[in-house]
C-alpha positions as CSV (number, residue, x, y, z in Angstrom):
1,X,9.2,-14.7,8.8
2,X,8.3,-12.2,6.1
3,X,7.4,-14.9,3.6
4,X,5.3,-13.2,0.9
5,X,3.6,-16.4,-0.2
6,X,2.0,-16.5,3.3
7,X,0.2,-13.3,2.3
8,X,-0.5,-13.9,-1.4
9,X,-2.1,-17.3,-0.6
10,X,-4.7,-15.5,1.6
11,X,-5.7,-12.8,-1.0
12,X,-8.1,-12.8,-3.9
13,X,-7.4,-11.6,-7.4
14,X,-3.6,-11.6,-7.0
15,X,-1.7,-10.5,-10.1
16,X,2.0,-10.0,-10.5
17,X,2.9,-6.4,-11.6
18,X,6.7,-6.6,-11.5
19,X,9.7,-8.1,-9.8
20,X,8.6,-8.8,-6.2
21,X,5.4,-6.7,-6.7
22,X,1.8,-7.8,-6.8
23,X,-1.7,-6.3,-6.7
24,X,-4.9,-7.9,-5.3
25,X,-8.3,-7.1,-4.0
26,X,-8.1,-5.7,-0.5
27,X,-9.6,-8.0,2.1
28,X,-10.3,-5.1,4.5
29,X,-13.1,-3.6,2.4
30,X,-15.4,-4.6,-0.4
31,X,-13.1,-4.3,-3.4
32,X,-14.5,-4.5,-6.9
33,X,-11.1,-4.0,-8.6
34,X,-7.6,-4.7,-7.1
35,X,-6.5,-1.8,-4.8
36,X,-4.0,-3.6,-2.6
37,X,-0.3,-3.3,-3.5
38,X,2.0,-5.9,-2.1
39,X,5.8,-5.7,-2.4
40,X,8.6,-7.9,-1.0
41,X,11.4,-5.5,-0.1
42,X,14.3,-7.7,1.1
43,X,12.1,-9.8,3.4
44,X,9.9,-7.0,4.6
45,X,6.5,-7.2,3.1
46,X,5.0,-3.8,2.2
47,X,1.3,-3.4,1.9
48,X,-0.6,-0.3,0.6
49,X,-4.4,-0.1,0.0
50,X,-5.1,2.7,-2.5
51,X,-8.6,2.9,-1.0
52,X,-7.2,4.0,2.3
53,X,-7.4,0.9,4.5
54,X,-4.9,0.8,7.3
55,X,-2.2,-2.0,7.1
56,X,-3.2,-3.5,10.4
57,X,-6.8,-3.8,9.2
58,X,-5.6,-5.5,6.0
59,X,-3.5,-7.9,8.0
60,X,-6.3,-8.6,10.5
61,X,-8.7,-9.4,7.7
62,X,-6.4,-12.3,6.6
63,X,-5.4,-13.4,10.1
64,X,-1.9,-11.9,10.2
65,X,0.0,-9.3,12.2
66,X,2.9,-7.0,11.6
67,X,5.3,-9.6,13.0
68,X,4.3,-11.9,10.1
69,X,5.4,-9.3,7.4
70,X,8.4,-7.7,9.1
71,X,11.5,-9.8,10.0
72,X,13.4,-9.1,13.2
73,X,15.7,-6.1,12.9
74,X,19.4,-6.9,12.9
75,X,21.4,-5.0,15.5
76,X,25.0,-3.9,15.3
77,X,27.8,-4.8,17.7
78,X,27.0,-1.5,19.5
79,X,23.4,-2.4,20.0
80,X,22.1,0.2,17.5
81,X,19.8,-0.7,14.6
82,X,21.1,0.2,11.2
83,X,19.5,3.4,9.9
84,X,18.0,3.4,6.4
85,X,18.3,6.6,4.5
86,X,14.7,7.8,3.7
87,X,15.7,10.3,1.0
88,X,18.2,10.9,-1.7
89,X,20.8,13.3,-0.2
90,X,21.7,14.7,-3.6
91,X,18.1,15.7,-4.3
92,X,17.7,17.3,-0.8
93,X,21.0,19.2,-1.3
94,X,19.9,20.3,-4.7
95,X,16.6,21.6,-3.4
96,X,18.2,23.3,-0.5
97,X,20.7,25.0,-2.8
98,X,17.9,26.2,-5.1
99,X,15.7,27.4,-2.3
100,X,18.6,29.2,-0.6
101,X,19.2,31.1,-3.8
102,X,15.5,32.1,-4.0
103,X,15.7,33.4,-0.4
104,X,18.9,35.3,-1.3
105,X,17.4,36.9,-4.4
106,X,14.2,37.9,-2.5
107,X,16.4,39.3,0.3
108,X,18.4,41.4,-2.1
109,X,15.1,42.7,-3.7
110,X,13.8,43.6,-0.3
111,X,16.9,45.5,0.6
112,X,16.7,47.5,-2.7
113,X,12.9,48.2,-2.6
114,X,12.0,47.9,1.2
115,X,8.8,46.0,0.3
116,X,7.7,42.8,-1.4
117,X,4.5,42.0,-3.3
118,X,2.1,39.2,-2.2
119,X,3.4,36.7,-4.8
120,X,7.0,37.2,-3.7
121,X,6.0,36.7,0.0
122,X,4.2,33.5,-1.1
123,X,7.3,32.3,-2.9
124,X,9.5,33.1,0.1
125,X,7.1,31.1,2.3
126,X,7.4,28.1,0.0
127,X,11.2,28.4,0.0
128,X,11.3,28.5,3.8
129,X,8.9,25.5,4.0
130,X,11.1,23.5,1.6
131,X,14.3,24.4,3.5
132,X,12.7,23.4,6.8
133,X,11.5,20.1,5.3
134,X,15.0,19.4,4.0
135,X,16.5,20.2,7.4
136,X,13.9,17.9,9.0
137,X,14.8,15.0,6.7
138,X,18.5,15.5,7.6
139,X,17.8,15.8,11.3
140,X,18.5,12.1,12.1
141,X,21.9,12.4,10.5
142,X,23.0,15.2,12.8
143,X,25.3,14.2,15.7
144,X,24.1,14.7,19.2
145,X,26.8,17.2,20.0
146,X,26.4,19.2,16.8
147,X,24.9,22.7,16.9
148,X,22.0,23.3,14.6
149,X,22.3,26.2,12.3
């Protein structure tokens, strides 16, 4: 399955925007100008309505379901599905490195002054949030037996 022409043939105002990329009017709402993005990503058809329509509503409006746009997943010899990396590990590590440095500098300032102003507390909160987000992105990569730091 996953044949993009099956979808493109059912849409109005289809226009190619790049290699394996199109835009069209969304069939799930009254669309005056094209707001539905269509992309063929190695056999998986990705749909995004910039007006906010849910993918299942878009598919339902053209008489299709998710099984029509997503091929069956390939399993490995061990029965596990291959995991696609959702992020660029170098970017995450770079962010974690930077935010860890911010936390270290703020910690040193706190030790020296024993207080922090409101803007410094806000920056510390942002750093902690970014570190937690980076840890969450990496969570699927942790081994079951590993101890979280």
